[in-house]
N, C-alpha and C positions, 0 to 999 in steps of 0.2 A: 534461601529465594530472594531477592531482588525485588521489593515494593512496586507497586505499580505507578509511585509518585511520590511527593516530598511535601509534607507542610513546613513554613518555616513562619514561628511566631516572634513580632516583636516587639519590646514593651518598649517605649519612652519614659524613661522618671526624668523629667525636671520640677523644678523651681525657683524661681528668679530671688537673685543673693538677696537674702535681707536678714541684716544682721546691724543690734542697734546696740552697740556697749554702753551708749550714753544715757542709755533709758533702764531702769531695772526689769518692766518688762513690756513686749512690744507687740501691738494685736496683729503686723502682720509676721511675727514672727510662727502667728499658731498653721503658719502654712505649712511650714517644715513640720511640726510638732506632730500635724496629724497626719502629714506622708510617712512619717515614721508610725506611727502606733499602727494605720489602719490599713498603708500599704506594706511598706520596706521590709520593714519586720516579720509580718504573716507570709513575704511572698519566701524569704530568706527562712526561713520555719520550714516551710511546707519543700523546698528543694531542697536543703540538708536533708529531713528526712525522707526523701527518694534515695537519696545516694546513701543511707543506713538501708533501706532495705530494698536494694539492687533495683531499685526503678531506673529501666533506662529513659531520659528525655533530654529535651535539648530546647534549650531558648537563648534568645538574642535578644539583649537589653541595653538601652543609651543609660548611662548613668553622666547627665550632664556635667561640663567641667564646676557649673555654680552649686550644682546640688551635691558635690562629691567636696566642694569646698568647703561648704556648711556642714557637711555631715564628719568632714575630719577636725573641725575648729570644736576647741576644748571648751569655751564658753557656751555654743552653742550645744553641745553635750551636755554640760552643766545646767542648762537651762530646761535640757530635753528630761533630763533624769529628774528633777526637780519635777516636774509638769505629771511624767510619769506615774510616780510615787502619790503625787495629790490623786491622778485619778482612778489607782487601787484603795486609797485611802473612802475615796466616793463609792468604790465598786462597792467595799465592803461594808457599808453603812448601806449600802441600797438592798442587800442581800439580807441586812436584817428587816428593813422597812419592811421591804415588800412581802414578809416571811407567810401571811398572811391573805396574799393578793396573790393568788396561783395561776391568774393571768398576766402577771409581770415576775414569777420569780424565776420560771427559765429563764428569761434573758439576764434578771438579775445576775445570775448565775454563771451566763457565758461571756456576759461582758468580765466577771472578775478570773475565769479563766485564763480570757483571750490577755486580759492586761499582766497576769501573771506571767503569764508563754515569755508576754514582750516585756516583760525584766530577763526573765532567765535570758533571752539571748541578749540583749544589750549588754547585762554584766557580765555573757561569756566573753565578749569579745571589747569588753571595758570602755564600750561609746563607742566607737568607733566599727560600726557595721559595715564597712567596705574590705574589710578582712575577709567577712564571711563571703562574699561575694567574689571577691580575687582567690578565694579557694575554690570555690562553684567552677571559677573557668579554666586554673589552674587544672580543676581535675576533667577538663573538656567536654564540661556539660553545660556553662554558659557562655554564651560569646558576647562578650561587655564590649559597646563601640564607644565612639566620643561624642560630641555635637559642639556646635559650635560655641570660642569660649565661655561667652554670656548670652550665648544663643542669637546672637546677632542675625537681625533678616540679612541675606547674603545679597537681596538684586536689589535692595534700595541703595547698595557700596558704588559710588560711584568711582571711588577709586581702587584699585587693586590692590593697594597696601594696606587697604582696611579688611577685604576679603583674606589676605592672607593672613593678616593679624586674629583674625577673628580662628582660622585653621591652625597658624601655627602653634598659636600661645595652648590651645586648646590637645591640642598630640601632644605638645612637651609634659604639660599638668596631668594630661591621663599618665605618661611613662610613669612621672612619679607617685602617682596613687598606685599603680598596675603592676609596675614593674615594664612592662613591654610596651613597642610602640601600638595604636592602634589598630585593627585590618580595614576597619570602618568609622561610617560619619553617621548621623543623620544630622541632615540639613536643619535648621531649624524653620520649622513648619511646613518641613519638604519642601520649602523655596526652593527652584530652582528655575536660572537662566543659559544657555548655550558659553558655555567657558569657564564656569566655574569650576570643571571637573578638572580642568588643568592647575589650579590649584592644588584641588587635594591630590595629585600625580606626586607634584613636588614635595608632599608630605610623608608619599608611600604610603595613599589612600586605598587600600585596592576596590571598597566599593559604598553604595549608598543609598537612602529609599525614594521613592517616588510617589505621586499620586499617579493613582490608573492612565490619568486623562497625559500625562508626563511624555508614559510610553505611546499609548496608542495615538499619538498628534503627536511621536516624533517622525524622523527625515530620515531613509526608507520606514516604510509604515512597518511596522512589528510583526512578524510570519509568525511569530505563538504567544500574540499580546501579551498579557502580565505574567505567564507562566512557562514565562524564563527569562532569568536576564538580560541586556544587552550591555554591550563594550560602547562607551562614548568613545567618540577619535582618539582622545589620550588614551583611551585602554582601560578608564577604572569602570569598574558595571554598576548598573544602576538593576534596583530591584523594584518592581509596579507594583502598586496594592489591590489587591483581590476587593473587590465591590458585593461579593454576596457575604462574606465574613463580615465584613467590616458593619453592614446593614442587621445585621445580626447579633451581633456583640453591642455596638455603639450605638443605637435606634431606642429612644426612652419609650419611642410609641409601641415600633414591631418588632423589636430586639427582646432579647432576655430581659435585661435590666429593670423594663417597665412592669413585671409580673407582679398581680398583685398580692402575694403573696412574700414578697420579698421586703426588706427593713426600707418605711419612710424614709428618705434625709432630711426631711427638713422641717421633720418636729421634732426637738429637743428640751432634756430635764433642765437646758437652760433657761427656758421659758413655761417649763410646764411643772416647777417643783416650787412651793415659800421662798420667798427671795431670799430669808434670814439662815435656807437650808442650804442653798445654793450659794450665797453669797462668799465664799472661802476659796472659789473655786471657780471664781471668777478674775480678771484683770486689775487691777489695781485703783481704776477708775467705778468700778461699781453697776457695769453696765449688765444690762442681763444679755449674752450670746451664747451659741452653737457651744458645749463644752463636749458633744460626742457620744455622748447614751441615749439612745436612741428605743422607743419603746411600741415604737406603731409601723404597723405595713402600711405600703403603698393602696389599698383595699381596694382604689379604682377611685374614679376621676371625683371624689370628695372632696368637702372641704377639711384644715388639718385637725378641725375639730372634732372631723366625725372621724376619722381612722382607727382602725380598730384594732388592736394588742397585736403585738409581732409574736408570731409563733415560732421560736429557733428548730426546731424536728420539722417543719411545713418547709423553713425558707429552705434547709440542708436537702430535704426530701427534692423539692426544686431545682436546685442545683445539680442536682445528681441525675435528676432528666433531663436538665438542657444540656449538660456535657454531653449526654448520651444522642442526643439529636447533633449537637454540634458534630460527633466525629461520622455519626451517620450522613448525617450532607457531603462528610469531606470523602467519606467513601464512595458514594456514590458520585461527586463530585469527577474525583481522581481518575475514578473507572472511564465514566463520559471524556473527559480528557487526553486521558492515556488514548486513544480510539481514535480519535480525532486528529492530535499531534503527529503520532509516529512517535514520541520519545516519551519518557515521566515526564508530565508535569509538575510544576512550584505550585502550590498556593501560600501566597504571604501574604499575613494576617497582621495589622499593624493598626496600636494603639496606646492610647496615655497609657500609662505604668497605672495612675493614680484613680482611671478610670475603677479597676480593679483593688474593694477596701474604701474608698475613698465615696470614692460616689456612687459604685457598687456594693456593698458591702457584704455581700455573697458572693463578690468575683474571686476571691482567691479561693474560695473552697471550689467554686466550680471546675478552676487550671488544676485543682488537686484530684479531683473525681477524673477530670478530662487525661491528664497524660496516667492517670494509673487506669483508663479505660485503654486508652492508645494501645500501654503496653502490656495487657495481657489480651484483651476482646477483639482485636484486630491485624489484618496484614497485608491491607492495601495499600497503607502510605506510613512512612518514617517522618519523624522532626526531624530535621536537619536543621545547621546556619548557615550562613553565608556563605561563610570561610569554606567549610565543609562543599558546599554543593559547586562550588567552582572549583575546588578540586578536583571533584566526582566530574564537573561537566566544563571542561575549560574551554570548549569552542563553542561559541554563543555569536547571534549578529550583533555588526557595528553600525547603528544608529544613530544620528543628534536627538537626542532629547528634546522634547517644546519645556517652554516657559512654563512654568507653574506653581502650585500649593496646596496642601490641602484645606487650606481658609476656604471660608464661604465664596461660594461662585470659582474656587477652584485658582484663582491667578492672585492680585495682591493688595486688592480693595480692602481687605481689613487694616492691614497695615501698613496704607499711607489714602488718604479721605481726608475731609474738611474737618476732621475735629481732631487729626494728628500731624495734618502736613508740616505746621509749622517745626517741629523738631527738625528735619533731617538739615535746614540751612545750617542749623549750628553744629549737627554732626558731621556735614561735611566739609564745613569750615575747619573744624576742629581735627581731622585728619591730614588736614593739608595744613598743619601746624607741624601737628605732630611728625609727620615727613621730613620738615621743616628742622626742627630739634635734631632728631638723630643725623638729618643731613650735616648738621653745622655743632654737634657735639658725639664724633665720631668714637671715640675713648674715654668715655667720660668713667673718674673714679670719684670715691667718695661721698661727700653729700648730694654733689651736684647727678650722681648717675642716681640717688634714692629719688631724688627731686623725678627725673626720666620716666624710672620706673612707674611709681605712682603716678605721672601725669598718663602715664598706659591706660595703669591700671580703672582710672577715672575716665577716660576715653571710653574704652573696651564694656563697664559699668552703663553707661550711658548710650549707648550704642544696642542694650537689649531689647528683641521683637517683646517682651511682655509689655514694655511702659507702652507701647502702640496699640497694643493690642486690649489694654485693660482702658487707653482713651475712648476706643473704639463701643469697645463693650459697656461701659461704663457703667461698672463697676464701685474701683475704689480709683477713680479719677485722681480726685487731688493726690495719692498717695503715688502713684506715678509721675504726673507731669513735677509733681516736687522734686523726684527723684529722679526725672530726665534734668531738670533746673540745677540740680545740686552739683550733678556730675557733671558737666559743662562746666558750671562756675569755677568749681575744684580745678578742673582742667584748666580753665581760663588764667584763674590766680598763679598757679603753677607753672605755668608756659612765659607768662609776665616776667614772673622773679624769673625763672632760667633767662631769660633775655637780656635782663635789668644785669644778672650776673649778681643777683643779693638774692637768697632765699630763705624766708624765714621758717626758724628749722622748730619753730614750736608750732606752727600750721603745720608743715610736714607732716612731724611727727604722729601729731592730732588724724592727720586722712592715713597714717600709713595703721596705727591704732584700730581705726572704725572699719577701713573698706581696706582689707589687707588679703581679699581674694588674690593668688596668684602668688606666693610668695618670692617663687623665684624665676620670676617674670624679667625679658631681658628688651631693654625698651626698642632692640634693633627690628623687634619682629613688624613694626610699621615704616622700615626702610624703603624706599619707592624704589623701583628700578633703575 
């Protein structure tokens, strides 16, 4: 029996490329280690268990080229494994320390089990968990899509060669990791302007995702709103985000993650315990920081000092309840829409993957319960991937989507404002120079080719939208500004050396060692038309 509609869950897994082999440990590398422990490994474990139990599911997931590069890097794999074993050591001590503290002992035991599971999955894949996700894709349950090479913000690129390079390098790197070309792409920050789809088509991309108003403000007006994909004039499909499911899960105020029984993110053992006890698990600078073990629940709008002890059983029950509520709402939504639209509707739910586990600790449990309930308890809608949907419903309306993003206010202001606008004149000039280098060196070999390829890497790394975003949010501004300046400086030095026909091989080798993303990059990606 055919369902009344379909549901597409899209998780965008991304972190900026942070790798500093020149230091024994580096604070910003924690972004990756936290993501692995709290999101990527738990999610992989849940999906693999579905396979074992025969639970049918469909999930679409971005693994951005920068994240894939870090997950496959032997240095970062080694550092993460050391970090994981340190956390396990601490968790074992915590089980002992809390043995006479009934309000905290269940949480300590929970962390111990969770970290043991992380180590089991990590060792199963010898540190390269991309293999696990690839296996799920090969089994037809997970659709992995790519993203712009370094999460570059495409509407800010005034040159087509810059857009083309971000897309081309991404697709080629995806093929290296997953053994096939990608069908879909996540445009960084969902940022779109008319014409970008033409560059996607050149690389064989069949679909991408947009924020709701990118579809709704398209020309002509979309007949089915965001509940069916549309084709751009190029023939590439665009899937629009459903606002209702976004609010239910994203919002900390009105959504599930703000529930008082869920774990409090901002109170951490790194600050709660005696310094001498916690010091071995801090960075080498010895400063107190979050270490990831947290013993309190959200409680309500009270100071951190008044947060109540976390109860894993309460939180798990709440995740099950919220999963049931989400499924019920989708049933009613699909039933209503199917009667109005005259065709099976598609509800597209789009989230950052790191919301599930890192920011919302119970998020992976929520997904576990949700897919089980969908499999066993209803027949109104089915999970589906974009590729499957387009195969099933190949005829869709042709429109020109509107310029848009999923950032604050829906357009480009987050990535172009008075706090970060200074970066763009340097980026645009570097793209112009890179295209000239390609034109002047059409068939470079040896050290010249190495220098040109590294120049392309440095430019791509400077283009990452993460740096402009951080400058706007005022979080790690000094680091974001330094990364932008360093990559532009490195690019400029290589450009000048290539133009002078005098390569400093020591300098080049150091950059290749430190900034080693895209090992198979071809500098011709920046060729001008």
